Steps between C-alpha positions, in 0.01 A plus 500: 500500500319180592294265288229341710452121504605193445131493419539870567875457437666676798853523375737794516554630150710759333404758240277360231370626172124519536266414226163675477147378539248776436785737584549330840859382553541126559821352636638147496316220681152647456388196296396717210295256299197432725499860623491663154193605304398266218668705226831512690481127563457436131804714423712324759391151389571596136849616594573174680366294208719690252811444714424131557425439132733729308763616752570831679613680187155454352343701782401831344214731587346437156522123548338519845221722368435266206508184710272640774262676261542822703609847398874558539431810700353276777857368568615849591179558700543187714877441507660832410727365225665180382732495801196507730338216308822297527511561875137386533575182302794420726292556813224274377707205375454195730328722758159337492658154512685597818188638664299190405773280645508702820125457539531126459784485753295677766372273771670201342545210739854518648566146389414603144705819493807365318306290243272798433801728467651268237163485318477881491857529369424245228181681407693829490774364271227367271364852429661487157359817341562714807860385522544545126407866541745532795786331314442704185521820707815402695760611242334842487479512881872421531585799277269742688615602850156616604331176390776293669422680821129438452549128440728479801216634710261253342734217595496616862119480481526149351736400788267633765202331341680164520576559868125543551452168324735351761291640786711804587256764618738801464676421173652840431676489837592138453697594186759642736583148613774364271383139516137580414614748235727238344224241503246720328758618247568134423128431461479783248800368309345156477172637367676729247750236386244226445266750335773572242526135417122453484472805272762356264351149495123466537550127570726575800375310804501738795388226737834316496735783611248618756484147636877516558482851638229392746735233635778759532269749674396238753840540667426864581291571808201684352250667731229263611255784564488879457780664698624849580865591434703417808293190581650151440459392140392145421627257763724762656821388328544849365365835609497841330788693648448851369129571525 
């Protein structure tokens, strides 16, 4: 099946466990939070708050109902079961931050593309509570094959989104290029790694490592303007070879 986007998330996906909204199946990458009715939003936000504050093991249907002030039956109504709620939480973590960053990167002056990219990465890594939810869920994800697959698909969406930040107009196709894929995987690793350190130490200064990373990234020929796969990238020193 296909999930539409990066805004609409057009990435090839495998089988996914749907969660339910008013008995309508939802799959990964639908940005559940803004699309949900108010009651479902409250349940999802309560679940994220519980995980961020007390850890994944504290996530029970009773705890979500108590924290949200909603009837426990509403969880089954909107998400099917606890597994559906967990899937919705995973889909929503960091999502809005990525979309907001994409919107800011649109129409950015080519001369400002790299500095703006670094700023968006720094802003992303500073989303402490969102990353705390993600990190709290990771041990559970690693033990659950279905959730591992779901998060792997989410990472492909994250990678494609970063290629859009770089001015690539067909990011899903561009992921076939090993150089662009490696670059966007590295960008994700930098965000995640620095986010871990920032979550551990609230006084951690994200500006310093991103200053160094900016200098490192300056040696890579980033696109100066929006490009299609197959067109020269940046100053033409490298070109996608497989798209």
